[in-house]
C-alpha positions in Angstrom: 33.5 -139.1 22.1 36.9 -140.0 22.6 39.6 -138.6 20.9 42.9 -140.4 19.7 44.8 -137.4 20.5 43.0 -136.3 23.4 41.7 -139.5 25.1 38.2 -138.4 26.9 35.1 -141.1 27.7 31.6 -139.2 28.0 28.8 -140.8 29.3 25.0 -139.3 29.2 22.6 -140.2 31.5 18.3 -139.2 31.6 17.2 -137.0 33.9 17.3 -138.8 37.8 20.2 -141.6 36.4 23.1 -141.7 38.9 25.9 -142.4 37.7 28.0 -140.9 40.1 29.5 -144.1 41.8 30.4 -145.8 38.0 32.2 -142.2 37.8 34.5 -142.3 40.9 35.8 -145.9 39.8 36.4 -144.6 36.6 38.4 -141.8 37.6 40.2 -144.2 40.8 41.0 -146.7 37.4 41.8 -144.4 34.6 43.4 -140.9 36.2 44.4 -140.4 32.6 41.0 -140.8 30.2 38.8 -138.1 31.6 34.8 -139.0 31.9 32.7 -136.2 31.4 29.0 -136.5 32.1 26.6 -135.3 30.0 22.8 -134.8 30.9 19.9 -136.0 27.9 16.8 -135.6 27.8 15.0 -139.3 27.4 13.5 -138.2 24.0 17.7 -137.7 22.9 19.2 -140.3 24.5 19.5 -142.7 22.3 20.7 -140.4 19.2 22.8 -139.0 21.5 24.9 -142.3 21.1 24.0 -142.7 17.5 25.2 -139.0 17.3 28.5 -140.2 18.3 27.6 -137.4 21.2 27.9 -139.4 23.6 30.2 -143.0 24.0 27.0 -144.5 25.7 24.2 -143.9 27.7 21.9 -144.1 30.3 18.5 -144.5 29.8 15.4 -145.8 30.7 13.1 -148.6 28.0 11.6 -148.2 26.2 13.2 -145.9 23.9 14.5 -146.4 20.5 17.4 -147.9 20.2 18.2 -148.6 16.5 21.7 -149.2 15.8 23.1 -149.7 19.5 23.3 -152.5 21.5 21.4 -152.6 25.2 22.8 -153.6 28.5 20.7 -153.5 31.2 21.4 -152.6 34.2 18.5 -152.2 37.2 15.0 -151.8 37.3 12.7 -149.0 38.9 10.5 -148.9 41.2 6.9 -146.9 40.1 5.7 -144.2 42.2 2.6 -142.4 42.3 4.1 -138.2 43.5 1.0 -136.9 45.4 0.6 -134.1 48.1 2.6 -134.6 51.5 -1.8 -134.0 52.1 -2.9 -136.4 50.1 -4.8 -139.6 51.4 -2.6 -142.1 50.5 -0.5 -140.6 52.3 -2.0 -142.7 55.4 -0.1 -145.8 54.1 3.4 -146.6 53.3 2.7 -148.5 49.6 -0.4 -148.5 47.4 -1.7 -150.4 44.8 -2.9 -149.5 40.9 -6.7 -149.8 42.1 -6.0 -146.8 45.2 -5.7 -144.7 41.8 -9.2 -145.6 40.1 -10.8 -142.6 39.9 -7.8 -140.2 40.8 -7.1 -137.3 38.2 -3.2 -138.3 36.5 -0.7 -136.2 35.0 0.7 -137.5 31.8 3.4 -135.0 30.6 4.5 -135.3 26.9 8.3 -136.7 28.4 6.4 -139.3 30.1 9.1 -142.3 30.5 6.8 -145.1 31.8 5.5 -147.7 29.3 1.7 -148.9 31.3 -0.5 -149.6 29.3 -4.0 -149.0 30.9 -2.4 -146.7 34.0 -5.0 -146.0 36.5 -6.3 -143.1 37.2 -8.5 -140.5 35.2 -5.6 -138.5 32.6 -6.5 -134.5 32.7 -7.1 -133.4 29.5 -3.9 -130.9 30.2 -0.5 -132.8 29.2 2.4 -130.7 30.4 5.2 -130.3 28.0 7.5 -131.8 31.1 7.7 -134.0 34.3 9.4 -131.0 35.7 6.0 -128.8 35.2 3.8 -132.3 35.9 5.2 -131.7 39.2 4.5 -128.1 39.5 0.4 -129.4 39.1 0.8 -132.1 41.5 1.9 -129.1 44.0 -1.3 -127.3 42.6 -3.4 -129.4 43.7 -4.2 -130.7 40.0 -3.8 -134.0 40.2 -1.3 -137.4 40.7 1.6 -137.9 38.6 3.3 -141.4 38.3 6.9 -142.0 37.9 9.9 -143.9 38.4 11.0 -143.6 41.8 14.6 -141.5 40.6 12.1 -138.1 38.8 10.5 -138.4 42.0 13.2 -137.9 44.2 15.0 -135.5 41.6 12.3 -133.2 41.8 11.4 -133.5 45.6 9.7 -131.0 47.2 8.8 -130.5 50.4 4.5 -130.3 50.1 5.1 -133.5 48.1 5.9 -136.7 48.4 5.5 -140.4 46.5 4.4 -144.0 47.3 5.3 -147.0 45.5 2.6 -148.1 43.6 3.5 -152.4 44.2 1.8 -154.0 40.9 2.8 -151.7 38.9 5.1 -152.6 36.6 8.9 -151.5 37.1 10.8 -148.9 34.6 14.2 -150.8 33.1 17.2 -148.7 32.8 20.0 -149.8 30.2 23.4 -148.8 28.9 22.6 -147.8 25.4 26.2 -148.1 23.1 26.3 -148.2 19.6 26.3 -152.6 18.1 28.9 -154.0 17.1 32.5 -154.7 18.0 33.5 -152.2 21.3 35.9 -150.0 22.0 38.4 -150.6 25.3 37.4 -147.7 26.9 33.6 -148.8 26.8 34.0 -152.4 27.4 36.1 -150.8 30.7 33.4 -148.8 31.6 30.9 -152.1 30.9 32.7 -153.9 33.2 32.6 -150.6 36.1 28.9 -151.3 35.8 28.5 -154.6 36.0 30.9 -155.0 39.0 34.1 -156.2 37.5 37.2 -155.8 39.9 40.4 -154.2 38.5 42.5 -155.7 36.0 40.0 -158.3 35.5 39.3 -159.2 31.3 36.4 -160.6 29.8 39.2 -162.7 28.3 41.2 -164.0 31.0 41.1 -167.5 31.2 39.8 -168.7 33.7 41.6 -170.3 37.0 43.3 -174.0 36.9 41.0 -176.0 38.6 42.1 -176.9 42.7 44.5 -179.7 42.9 42.7 -182.3 45.6 43.8 -184.0 49.0 45.7 -187.1 47.0 47.3 -184.9 44.5 48.8 -182.5 47.3 49.9 -185.4 48.9 51.0 -187.1 46.1 52.9 -183.1 44.6 54.2 -183.1 48.3 56.2 -186.8 47.8 57.8 -186.1 44.8 59.0 -182.5 45.9 60.8 -184.8 48.8 61.7 -187.1 46.7 63.2 -184.8 44.6 65.3 -183.2 47.0 66.4 -185.8 48.3 68.1 -187.0 45.0 69.5 -183.6 44.4 71.1 -183.6 48.5 72.3 -187.4 47.8 74.3 -185.7 44.2 76.0 -182.6 46.3 77.0 -184.5 49.5 80.2 -186.8 48.2 81.6 -182.7 46.9 80.0 -181.1 50.0 82.4 -183.5 52.3 85.0 -183.4 49.9 85.9 -179.5 50.5 85.8 -179.8 54.2 
């Protein structure tokens, strides 16, 4: 975490997470505070925040968020990864029913929450999603994952198809629960799209004046200017 003597900010992110645009925005706004990107496994992301290894983590839900505050960010499309010559590649999108009877791979680090997911699970469970990708390429089965993981482990001999009726995979920021330090609040603001210099605590802008209020204000200003001119007039003529 950030040290008082050497300010820094650490963002943890799970495989497939894409924090680059936020890192660029941070570097533009806070060049004096380096943003460190720290890759964490899906299983360890929450614990990394609780242990202070990272200040904030970009993770997928569901996850163990005990003691953490969770800020939803976006939802990922769920896809099926298949060999490029698989029959499912004949269409651009598929449904869960299209996977009925298909052997499916369920890695031990699976991040989806889909009770009753389609397909027939293969008995062997690979250790990681990356291992499962190798088995897909070998023709062992289909892999159902968030789209970002399909892109992360992209291969020329594999492709993927969105599953239109599958549950989406929520992605969120996790921080320690309770009052947030300024750097955490600033990063959350960047993720939420707040502009530089904006503040959650800023007073709202005054309401716009109506046309009548503007007219009355102009009349009052002209009247005040006339009074000043009348007061200054004799003094100016006396100095000629």
